[in-house]
C-alpha positions in Angstrom: 256.7 440.1 243.0 254.9 437.0 241.9 251.6 437.9 240.3 250.5 434.2 239.8 247.9 432.4 241.7 249.3 429.5 243.7 248.0 425.9 243.6 249.4 424.0 246.5 249.0 420.3 246.1 249.3 417.6 248.7 250.0 414.5 246.7 248.6 411.1 247.6 247.7 407.8 246.0 244.1 408.6 244.9 242.7 411.7 246.5 244.7 415.0 246.6 244.3 418.0 248.8 244.5 421.2 246.6 244.5 424.8 247.9 244.3 427.8 245.5 245.5 431.2 246.7 245.8 434.6 245.2 249.1 436.5 245.1 247.8 438.5 248.1 247.1 435.4 250.1 243.3 435.1 249.7 242.2 431.5 249.7 239.9 430.7 246.7 239.3 427.0 247.7 240.9 424.2 249.7 239.4 420.8 248.8 240.0 417.2 248.0 240.2 416.1 244.4 240.6 412.9 242.5 243.3 412.3 239.9 240.8 413.1 237.1 239.6 416.3 238.7 243.2 417.5 239.4 244.1 416.9 235.7 241.0 418.9 234.7 241.9 421.7 237.1 245.5 422.0 235.8 244.3 421.9 232.2 241.6 424.6 232.7 243.5 426.9 235.1 245.3 429.9 233.8 249.1 429.9 234.3 249.8 429.5 238.0 252.6 428.6 240.4 252.1 424.9 241.3 253.8 423.9 244.5 254.1 420.3 245.8 256.2 418.2 248.1 258.9 415.9 246.7 257.6 412.3 246.7 257.4 409.4 244.4 254.7 410.9 242.2 255.9 414.5 242.2 258.0 414.1 239.0 254.9 413.0 237.1 252.7 415.8 238.3 255.4 418.4 238.0 256.1 417.4 234.4 252.3 417.3 233.6 251.8 420.8 235.1 254.9 422.2 233.3 253.7 420.9 230.0 250.5 422.9 230.5 252.6 426.1 231.0 252.5 426.3 234.8 255.5 427.3 236.9 256.3 424.3 239.1 258.1 424.2 242.5 258.8 420.8 244.0 259.7 421.3 247.6 261.7 419.1 250.0 259.2 417.4 252.3 261.2 418.5 255.3 260.6 422.1 254.3 256.8 421.8 253.8 254.5 423.0 256.5 250.7 423.0 256.5 
């Protein structure tokens, strides 16, 4: 079983929607963030599962999160549901 918190990120151009959930499904927060705040969150967050849809900027964000030690899942946009 996965014991990591999950950061689900809806990527966009300037403002991202980020939801943080516990392994049991409890939502810690679900809010909008700028690029700078998202970078700060990823840098300060303990190791987590970071999930995002595949899009033009997903490679950048996946690489950035992986370099910080996070487990990253880039998901086909057709499989992503809100």
